[in-house]
N, CA, C and O atoms as CSV, one atom per row, in Angstrom:
chain,resi,resn,atom,element,x,y,z
A,1,MET,N,N,-6.417,6.411,207.055
A,1,MET,CA,C,-7.100,5.175,207.387
A,1,MET,C,C,-8.601,5.403,207.216
A,1,MET,O,O,-9.135,6.428,207.640
A,2,ILE,N,N,-9.273,4.439,206.594
A,2,ILE,CA,C,-10.719,4.508,206.409
A,2,ILE,C,C,-11.371,3.559,207.399
A,2,ILE,O,O,-10.985,2.397,207.521
A,3,ARG,N,N,-12.356,4.074,208.093
A,3,ARG,CA,C,-13.078,3.239,209.050
A,3,ARG,C,C,-14.505,3.020,208.548
A,3,ARG,O,O,-15.163,3.944,208.069
A,4,ALA,N,N,-14.952,1.809,208.665
A,4,ALA,CA,C,-16.327,1.510,208.279
A,4,ALA,C,C,-17.265,2.005,209.365
A,4,ALA,O,O,-17.039,1.775,210.553
A,5,GLN,N,N,-18.296,2.671,208.951
A,5,GLN,CA,C,-19.288,3.127,209.909
A,5,GLN,C,C,-20.412,2.104,209.962
A,5,GLN,O,O,-20.917,1.651,208.935
A,6,THR,N,N,-20.778,1.763,211.152
A,6,THR,CA,C,-21.887,0.828,211.307
A,6,THR,C,C,-23.020,1.548,212.006
A,6,THR,O,O,-22.812,2.347,212.920
A,7,THR,N,N,-24.206,1.248,211.559
A,7,THR,CA,C,-25.386,1.821,212.192
A,7,THR,C,C,-26.258,0.679,212.663
A,7,THR,O,O,-26.288,-0.397,212.065
A,8,ALA,N,N,-26.949,0.931,213.720
A,8,ALA,CA,C,-27.841,-0.094,214.250
A,8,ALA,C,C,-29.003,-0.297,213.285
A,8,ALA,O,O,-29.554,0.661,212.742
A,9,GLN,N,N,-29.361,-1.551,213.084
A,9,GLN,CA,C,-30.507,-1.856,212.239
A,9,GLN,C,C,-31.780,-1.474,212.981
A,9,GLN,O,O,-31.917,-1.781,214.166
A,10,PRO,N,N,-32.706,-0.815,212.310
A,10,PRO,CA,C,-33.951,-0.462,212.992
A,10,PRO,C,C,-34.752,-1.723,213.302
A,10,PRO,O,O,-34.755,-2.677,212.524
A,11,GLU,N,N,-35.424,-1.713,214.436
A,11,GLU,CA,C,-36.249,-2.851,214.799
A,11,GLU,C,C,-37.520,-2.826,213.967
A,11,GLU,O,O,-38.082,-1.764,213.698
A,12,LEU,N,N,-37.965,-4.005,213.565
A,12,LEU,CA,C,-39.217,-4.092,212.831
A,12,LEU,C,C,-40.371,-3.857,213.794
A,12,LEU,O,O,-40.447,-4.476,214.855
A,13,GLN,N,N,-41.244,-2.979,213.421
A,13,GLN,CA,C,-42.426,-2.730,214.228
A,13,GLN,C,C,-43.527,-3.683,213.783
A,13,GLN,O,O,-43.768,-3.831,212.585
A,14,PRO,N,N,-44.196,-4.331,214.730
A,14,PRO,CA,C,-45.259,-5.266,214.344
A,14,PRO,C,C,-46.343,-4.559,213.536
A,14,PRO,O,O,-46.710,-3.421,213.826
A,15,ASP,N,N,-46.837,-5.240,212.539
A,15,ASP,CA,C,-47.899,-4.716,211.692
A,15,ASP,C,C,-48.991,-5.780,211.649
A,15,ASP,O,O,-48.696,-6.941,211.365
A,16,PRO,N,N,-50.229,-5.419,211.919
A,16,PRO,CA,C,-51.289,-6.437,211.963
A,16,PRO,C,C,-51.536,-7.140,210.631
A,16,PRO,O,O,-52.217,-8.165,210.600
A,17,THR,N,N,-50.997,-6.613,209.527
A,17,THR,CA,C,-51.192,-7.273,208.230
A,17,THR,C,C,-50.065,-8.242,207.903
A,17,THR,O,O,-50.129,-8.922,206.879
A,18,TRP,N,N,-49.044,-8.326,208.734
A,18,TRP,CA,C,-47.923,-9.243,208.512
A,18,TRP,C,C,-48.251,-10.617,209.072
A,18,TRP,O,O,-48.974,-10.741,210.060
A,19,HIS,N,N,-47.710,-11.649,208.429
A,19,HIS,CA,C,-47.869,-13.024,208.902
A,19,HIS,C,C,-46.496,-13.673,208.922
A,19,HIS,O,O,-45.779,-13.642,207.922
A,20,ASP,N,N,-46.126,-14.255,210.045
A,20,ASP,CA,C,-44.828,-14.886,210.194
A,20,ASP,C,C,-44.803,-16.194,209.399
A,20,ASP,O,O,-45.656,-17.057,209.604
A,21,ALA,N,N,-43.839,-16.344,208.502
A,21,ALA,CA,C,-43.755,-17.535,207.661
A,21,ALA,C,C,-43.552,-18.793,208.493
A,21,ALA,O,O,-44.073,-19.850,208.138
A,22,ARG,N,N,-42.817,-18.705,209.576
A,22,ARG,CA,C,-42.594,-19.896,210.415
A,22,ARG,C,C,-43.886,-20.295,211.121
A,22,ARG,O,O,-44.120,-21.478,211.366
A,23,ALA,N,N,-44.716,-19.322,211.445
A,23,ALA,CA,C,-46.021,-19.645,212.044
A,23,ALA,C,C,-46.934,-20.281,210.991
A,23,ALA,O,O,-47.671,-21.219,211.294
A,24,LEU,N,N,-46.886,-19.770,209.758
A,24,LEU,CA,C,-47.706,-20.350,208.690
A,24,LEU,C,C,-47.325,-21.793,208.406
A,24,LEU,O,O,-48.189,-22.615,208.099
A,25,THR,N,N,-46.037,-22.110,208.506
A,25,THR,CA,C,-45.580,-23.478,208.242
A,25,THR,C,C,-45.630,-24.342,209.504
A,25,THR,O,O,-45.286,-25.523,209.468
A,26,GLN,N,N,-46.056,-23.752,210.606
A,26,GLN,CA,C,-46.168,-24.450,211.895
A,26,GLN,C,C,-44.867,-25.154,212.260
A,26,GLN,O,O,-44.866,-26.292,212.727
A,27,GLY,N,N,-43.757,-24.447,212.035
A,27,GLY,CA,C,-42.458,-24.984,212.394
A,27,GLY,C,C,-41.852,-25.907,211.347
A,27,GLY,O,O,-40.724,-26.372,211.509
A,28,GLY,N,N,-42.585,-26.174,210.284
A,28,GLY,CA,C,-42.085,-27.046,209.222
A,28,GLY,C,C,-41.449,-26.230,208.113
A,28,GLY,O,O,-40.974,-25.117,208.334
A,29,GLN,N,N,-41.446,-26.796,206.922
A,29,GLN,CA,C,-40.823,-26.139,205.781
A,29,GLN,C,C,-41.832,-25.622,204.770
A,29,GLN,O,O,-41.496,-24.757,203.961
A,30,THR,N,N,-43.081,-26.139,204.793
A,30,THR,CA,C,-44.046,-25.741,203.778
A,30,THR,C,C,-45.399,-25.404,204.392
A,30,THR,O,O,-45.758,-25.892,205.464
A,31,ALA,N,N,-46.136,-24.557,203.683
A,31,ALA,CA,C,-47.513,-24.234,204.028
A,31,ALA,C,C,-48.310,-24.216,202.738
A,31,ALA,O,O,-47.800,-23.810,201.694
A,32,THR,N,N,-49.551,-24.652,202.806
A,32,THR,CA,C,-50.436,-24.623,201.659
A,32,THR,C,C,-51.351,-23.420,201.801
A,32,THR,O,O,-51.955,-23.200,202.850
A,33,ILE,N,N,-51.443,-22.642,200.724
A,33,ILE,CA,C,-52.240,-21.427,200.726
A,33,ILE,C,C,-53.246,-21.525,199.582
A,33,ILE,O,O,-52.889,-21.912,198.469
A,34,VAL,N,N,-54.498,-21.175,199.855
A,34,VAL,CA,C,-55.539,-21.208,198.834
A,34,VAL,C,C,-55.968,-19.782,198.540
A,34,VAL,O,O,-56.254,-19.006,199.451
A,35,LEU,N,N,-56.008,-19.445,197.255
A,35,LEU,CA,C,-56.463,-18.129,196.808
A,35,LEU,C,C,-57.362,-18.310,195.598
A,35,LEU,O,O,-56.936,-18.841,194.573
A,36,ASP,N,N,-58.608,-17.868,195.720
A,36,ASP,CA,C,-59.575,-17.969,194.616
A,36,ASP,C,C,-59.662,-19.379,194.058
A,36,ASP,O,O,-59.735,-19.565,192.844
A,37,GLY,N,N,-59.654,-20.370,194.932
A,37,GLY,CA,C,-59.788,-21.757,194.514
A,37,GLY,C,C,-58.526,-22.389,193.956
A,37,GLY,O,O,-58.549,-23.548,193.543
A,38,LYS,N,N,-57.424,-21.646,193.936
A,38,LYS,CA,C,-56.153,-22.189,193.452
A,38,LYS,C,C,-55.241,-22.448,194.643
A,38,LYS,O,O,-55.213,-21.678,195.602
A,39,ILE,N,N,-54.497,-23.544,194.564
A,39,ILE,CA,C,-53.630,-23.957,195.666
A,39,ILE,C,C,-52.192,-23.554,195.375
A,39,ILE,O,O,-51.669,-23.808,194.290
A,40,TYR,N,N,-51.565,-22.925,196.356
A,40,TYR,CA,C,-50.166,-22.505,196.269
A,40,TYR,C,C,-49.400,-23.136,197.424
A,40,TYR,O,O,-49.973,-23.442,198.470
A,41,THR,N,N,-48.106,-23.325,197.225
A,41,THR,CA,C,-47.241,-23.849,198.280
A,41,THR,C,C,-46.178,-22.816,198.610
A,41,THR,O,O,-45.462,-22.336,197.731
A,42,LEU,N,N,-46.087,-22.484,199.884
A,42,LEU,CA,C,-45.047,-21.590,200.385
A,42,LEU,C,C,-43.983,-22.462,201.029
A,42,LEU,O,O,-44.277,-23.255,201.924
A,43,ARG,N,N,-42.736,-22.311,200.566
A,43,ARG,CA,C,-41.659,-23.164,201.084
A,43,ARG,C,C,-40.529,-22.300,201.617
A,43,ARG,O,O,-40.144,-21.310,200.995
A,44,ILE,N,N,-39.998,-22.684,202.779
A,44,ILE,CA,C,-38.816,-22.035,203.342
A,44,ILE,C,C,-37.607,-22.877,202.937
A,44,ILE,O,O,-37.550,-24.069,203.240
A,45,THR,N,N,-36.644,-22.263,202.257
A,45,THR,CA,C,-35.456,-22.991,201.800
A,45,THR,C,C,-34.461,-23.161,202.942
A,45,THR,O,O,-34.615,-22.567,204.009
A,46,ARG,N,N,-33.447,-23.971,202.706
A,46,ARG,CA,C,-32.386,-24.137,203.705
A,46,ARG,C,C,-31.659,-22.837,203.968
A,46,ARG,O,O,-31.122,-22.626,205.055
A,47,ALA,N,N,-31.640,-21.956,202.964
A,47,ALA,CA,C,-30.976,-20.659,203.111
A,47,ALA,C,C,-31.863,-19.631,203.807
A,47,ALA,O,O,-31.450,-18.491,204.017
A,48,GLY,N,N,-33.090,-20.039,204.167
A,48,GLY,CA,C,-33.990,-19.137,204.871
A,48,GLY,C,C,-34.748,-18.184,203.962
A,48,GLY,O,O,-35.224,-17.139,204.405
A,49,LYS,N,N,-34.859,-18.546,202.694
A,49,LYS,CA,C,-35.602,-17.726,201.749
A,49,LYS,C,C,-36.955,-18.366,201.483
A,49,LYS,O,O,-37.166,-19.543,201.774
A,50,LEU,N,N,-37.874,-17.574,200.924
A,50,LEU,CA,C,-39.224,-18.082,200.656
A,50,LEU,C,C,-39.430,-18.293,199.159
A,50,LEU,O,O,-38.992,-17.495,198.331
A,51,ILE,N,N,-40.110,-19.392,198.842
A,51,ILE,CA,C,-40.495,-19.686,197.468
A,51,ILE,C,C,-41.985,-19.981,197.471
A,51,ILE,O,O,-42.458,-20.820,198.238
A,52,LEU,N,N,-42.727,-19.285,196.607
A,52,LEU,CA,C,-44.169,-19.517,196.463
A,52,LEU,C,C,-44.389,-20.110,195.079
A,52,LEU,O,O,-44.025,-19.505,194.071
A,53,THR,N,N,-44.996,-21.312,195.035
A,53,THR,CA,C,-45.254,-21.989,193.762
A,53,THR,C,C,-46.729,-22.321,193.646
A,53,THR,O,O,-47.441,-22.458,194.641
A,54,LYS,N,N,-47.162,-22.444,192.414
A,54,LYS,CA,C,-48.561,-22.770,192.129
A,54,LYS,C,C,-48.696,-24.261,191.931
A,54,LYS,O,O,-49.797,-24.753,191.681
């Protein structure tokens, strides 16, 4: 008999350079980001993935 081994997922340690996507979108689905005068849109999909478009 083969048994699957499970290991606990390590907890993410906070990093001061990280930004929470839900905080950036203020609880919504999109955030507007400006870089070097260009506007980008960060979108959270229904599947919980991120899409960044110009």
